[in-house]
C-alpha positions, 0 to 999 in steps of 0.5 A: 542494497539490502531489501530490508533497507528499502521501504515500499509504501503501498496504497490500499484502495484501488491497489490492494482492495477494490475501490469502493466506499464500503468499509474494509470489512466489506471490501474485496481484495485483489488476490494477485496484489496481496500475493505480490506485496506479501512476497516482497515482505518475505524478500525483506522489503519493509512494507507500509500500507499507505491510505487516505481512507477516512481523511475527508470523513474526519476532516483530516483529524489524524487521531480519529483516522488512526483510531478507526481506520488502523484497526479496520485495515489491520483486520482486513489485512489479516483476514486476507493474508497480507503481510506488512510492517506498518499502516500510515495515513496520507492526506486526501488529494485528487492528484499526488505528484511524486518522484518515486511513485508508480501509477497502478490500478490492480483492476487492470491485472498483471500488465499494470504491475510492469512499472512496479517490477521495473522500479524494483530492479532499479532499487536493487542497484541503489546504494545507500550511504552509511 
């Protein structure tokens, strides 16, 4: 499989940015996470920033969320050198159950990225039908 056929959705709060209620303009990044995701971008993976930020505040009104969060997150990503292809918004939930997810919290450092590295190795062997 070619990397440019592989889409990686990356949560922002707690993975790329420190978890807090601050606006993105005031959030501190996790530099190692930014570097890792930007490196995947450089390898040809399609990187989608995937966030539930503002979904509760705007009662799930996706239009309002996109209008406020999209530009705010894009500016934050640019300021911190994060390379990505798109920003998407997810519903706000207390638990996500997904067969393609890797649990990660960047505050725990490199150790938490082992699961990501393992999944990337598996993806390299994946065959995508034409």
